[in-house]
KEKE-3310 file (N, C-alpha, C; in steps of 0.2 Angstrom, whole numbers, plus 5000, padded with zeros to 4 digits):
npx = (4970:4961:4959:4944:4938:4929:4933:4942:4935:4928:4928:4937:4943:4956:4969:4983:4978:4979:4971:4957:4954:4945:4946:4942:4944:4958:4966:4964:4968:4982:4987:4984:4990:5000:5011:5021:5013:5010:5004:4995:4992:4981:4972:4958:4959:4972:4985:4998:4995:4985:4993:5001:4992:4991:5004:5005:4996:5002:5013:5007:5002:5013:5021:5012:5013:5022:5020:5006:4996:4987:4975:4972:4960:4964:4956:4945:4950:4954:4959:4969:4978:4982:4987:4998:5005:5004:5007:5008:5003:5005:5008:5017:5017:5025:5020:5024:5020:5010:5016:5022:5036:5043:5043:5038:5037:5028:5026:5032:5041:5039:5051:5059:5052:5052:5066:5067:5059:5065:5069:5058:5053:5056:5067:5071:5087:5098:5113:5127)
npy = (5085:5080:5067:5062:5057:5047:5040:5031:5020:5016:5005:5009:5008:5016:5026:5033:5034:5025:5010:5005:4988:4973:4958:4948:4953:4955:4944:4942:4954:4954:4942:4943:4954:4962:4970:4974:4974:4985:4983:4991:4989:4994:5005:5013:5020:5022:5033:5035:5028:5036:5047:5041:5040:5051:5051:5038:5039:5049:5042:5032:5039:5044:5033:5025:5018:5008:5001:4994:5001:4996:4996:4989:4987:4983:4978:4973:4963:4950:4937:4939:4947:4937:4927:4933:4936:4949:4961:4974:4990:5004:4992:4988:4979:4971:4963:4951:4943:4937:4933:4937:4948:4958:4967:4981:4990:5003:5021:5032:5045:5051:5051:5042:5030:5029:5026:5014:5005:5005:4994:4990:5000:5014:5025:5042:5049:5062:5069:5072)
npz = (4966:4980:4992:5000:5017:5016:5004:5007:5012:5001:4986:4973:4958:4953:4945:4954:4967:4983:4983:4991:4997:5001:5011:5002:4989:4990:4987:4973:4968:4972:4966:4952:4947:4935:4939:4953:4969:4982:4998:5010:5027:5038:5050:5056:5068:5070:5071:5065:5053:5047:5044:5035:5024:5014:5009:5004:4994:4986:4982:4975:4964:4959:4955:4947:4935:4938:4950:4960:4972:4986:4999:5015:5027:5043:5054:5048:5041:5047:5044:5035:5042:5052:5043:5037:5049:5055:5067:5070:5065:5055:5042:5028:5014:5000:4986:4974:4959:4967:4979:4995:4996:5002:5017:5028:5043:5051:5049:5036:5028:5011:5003:5010:5009:4995:4994:5001:4994:4982:4974:4967:4960:4949:4952:4950:4950:4955:4949:4959)
capx = (4964:4961:4955:4940:4938:4925:4936:4946:4930:4925:4933:4937:4950:4959:4976:4984:4976:4979:4965:4955:4951:4943:4949:4940:4947:4965:4969:4963:4973:4989:4989:4983:4993:5006:5016:5021:5008:5011:4998:4995:4988:4980:4966:4955:4961:4979:4988:5003:4991:4982:4998:5004:4987:4993:5010:5004:4992:5007:5017:5003:5001:5020:5023:5007:5015:5027:5017:4999:4995:4981:4975:4967:4958:4966:4951:4940:4954:4958:4962:4975:4982:4985:4991:5005:5008:5005:5005:5009:5001:5004:5013:5017:5020:5026:5019:5026:5017:5005:5019:5025:5043:5046:5038:5041:5032:5028:5026:5038:5040:5039:5058:5062:5048:5055:5072:5066:5056:5068:5070:5051:5051:5061:5068:5076:5092:5101:5120:5129)
capy = (5081:5078:5062:5063:5052:5041:5037:5025:5015:5014:5002:5013:5007:5023:5027:5039:5033:5019:5008:5001:4982:4969:4951:4944:4956:4955:4938:4943:4959:4952:4937:4944:4960:4962:4973:4973:4977:4987:4983:4995:4986:5000:5005:5020:5023:5022:5040:5034:5025:5041:5051:5038:5040:5055:5049:5032:5042:5052:5037:5028:5043:5045:5026:5021:5013:5003:4997:4995:5002:4995:4997:4984:4989:4978:4976:4970:4957:4946:4931:4941:4949:4931:4924:4937:4938:4956:4962:4981:4994:5002:4987:4989:4973:4971:4956:4950:4936:4934:4931:4942:4948:4963:4971:4986:4992:5010:5027:5035:5051:5049:5050:5036:5025:5027:5023:5007:5001:5006:4988:4989:5006:5017:5032:5046:5052:5068:5068:5077)
capz = (4969:4987:4994:5006:5022:5014:4999:5010:5013:4994:4982:4967:4954:4950:4946:4958:4974:4986:4982:4997:4996:5007:5011:4996:4984:4991:4984:4966:4967:4972:4961:4945:4945:4931:4942:4960:4973:4988:5002:5016:5032:5042:5054:5056:5074:5070:5069:5059:5047:5044:5042:5029:5018:5009:5007:4999:4988:4982:4980:4970:4958:4956:4952:4945:4930:4940:4956:4962:4979:4989:5007:5018:5034:5047:5058:5043:5037:5052:5041:5032:5048:5054:5038:5036:5055:5056:5074:5071:5059:5048:5039:5021:5011:4993:4983:4967:4957:4972:4985:4999:4995:5007:5022:5033:5048:5053:5044:5033:5023:5004:5001:5013:5006:4988:4995:5004:4989:4976:4969:4964:4957:4945:4956:4947:4955:4953:4950:4963)
cpx = (4965:4956:4950:4940:4934:4928:4940:4941:4927:4930:4932:4944:4951:4966:4977:4982:4978:4972:4962:4952:4949:4947:4948:4944:4955:4968:4969:4968:4980:4991:4988:4987:4999:5012:5016:5015:5010:5005:5000:4990:4987:4974:4964:4957:4968:4982:4993:5000:4988:4987:5001:4999:4989:4999:5009:5000:4997:5011:5014:5003:5008:5022:5018:5008:5019:5024:5010:4999:4988:4981:4970:4966:4959:4960:4946:4944:4957:4961:4969:4980:4986:4989:4998:5008:5009:5002:5005:5006:5004:5010:5012:5021:5020:5025:5021:5024:5013:5009:5022:5033:5046:5041:5042:5035:5033:5028:5032:5037:5041:5046:5061:5058:5051:5062:5072:5063:5059:5069:5063:5049:5057:5062:5073:5081:5095:5109:5122:5135)
cpy = (5079:5072:5063:5057:5046:5037:5031:5019:5012:5010:5006:5011:5013:5023:5033:5039:5026:5016:5003:4994:4978:4962:4947:4947:4956:4950:4939:4948:4957:4947:4938:4950:4959:4965:4972:4976:4978:4987:4987:4992:4992:5000:5012:5024:5024:5029:5039:5032:5031:5046:5048:5039:5044:5053:5043:5035:5045:5047:5033:5032:5043:5038:5022:5016:5007:4998:4999:4996:5001:4995:4992:4986:4983:4974:4972:4964:4953:4940:4933:4943:4942:4927:4927:4939:4945:4958:4970:4984:5001:4997:4987:4982:4973:4964:4956:4943:4933:4932:4937:4942:4953:4966:4976:4988:5000:5015:5029:5040:5048:5047:5043:5030:5023:5024:5015:5002:5002:5000:4987:4995:5009:5024:5036:5049:5058:5067:5074:5082)
cpz = (4976:4988:5000:5010:5019:5008:5001:5011:5006:4990:4975:4963:4950:4950:4950:4965:4976:4986:4988:4994:5002:5006:5004:4990:4984:4986:4976:4964:4966:4967:4954:4942:4941:4934:4949:4964:4980:4992:5009:5021:5037:5046:5055:5062:5075:5067:5064:5053:5043:5041:5035:5023:5013:5006:5002:4993:4983:4978:4974:4964:4955:4952:4949:4939:4932:4946:4958:4969:4981:4996:5009:5025:5038:5051:5054:5040:5042:5049:5038:5037:5051:5049:5037:5043:5056:5063:5075:5065:5060:5046:5032:5019:5003:4991:4976:4965:4963:4978:4988:4998:5000:5011:5026:5037:5050:5047:5042:5028:5016:5002:5004:5010:4999:4989:4997:4998:4982:4971:4965:4960:4953:4949:4952:4952:4951:4954:4954:4960)
residu = (MET:LYS:ARG:ASP:GLU:GLU:SER:VAL:LYS:ARG:VAL:VAL:VAL:ALA:GLU:GLY:PHE:ALA:VAL:PRO:VAL:ASP:GLU:LYS:GLN:PHE:GLU:HIS:MET:VAL:SER:THR:SER:ALA:LYS:PRO:VAL:LEU:VAL:ASP:PHE:TRP:ALA:GLU:TRP:CYS:GLY:PRO:CYS:LYS:ALA:MET:ALA:PRO:VAL:LEU:ASP:GLU:PHE:ALA:ALA:LYS:TYR:ALA:ASP:GLU:ILE:GLN:VAL:ILE:LYS:VAL:GLU:ALA:GLU:LYS:ALA:PRO:LEU:LEU:MET:GLU:ARG:PHE:ASP:ILE:THR:SER:ILE:PRO:THR:LEU:MET:VAL:PHE:VAL:ASP:GLY:LYS:ALA:GLU:TYR:SER:LEU:VAL:GLY:GLY:ARG:PRO:LEU:GLY:MET:LEU:GLU:LYS:GLU:LEU:GLY:ALA:TYR:ILE:TRP:VAL:GLU:THR:LYS:ASP:ALA)
# end
């Protein structure tokens, strides 16, 4: 299944995609989730953000049982940008029990993202 451009702007709670949320929904999502929440702060004009979209969708689908992935459009969430001192995008932040625990800035391929977020997901490894 492929995500169309407009799906980034709709709020659809669905497993397997990074779910777009606004400032009002953000607090509820990160504070009530029973699992860690990976938040992608992004912008429409940001090339690396657009490149990360399919990576995040794949990550969300692969680890849907372990982590919730949401997207916050930076320009529409100035209070969150200020609150978390986000000056560069894409910025990815992991929240556990409503609190920011880990952040990283910039795009990454899936394998690197899995490695960096290994503490929050179960990654299958192959014996050498």
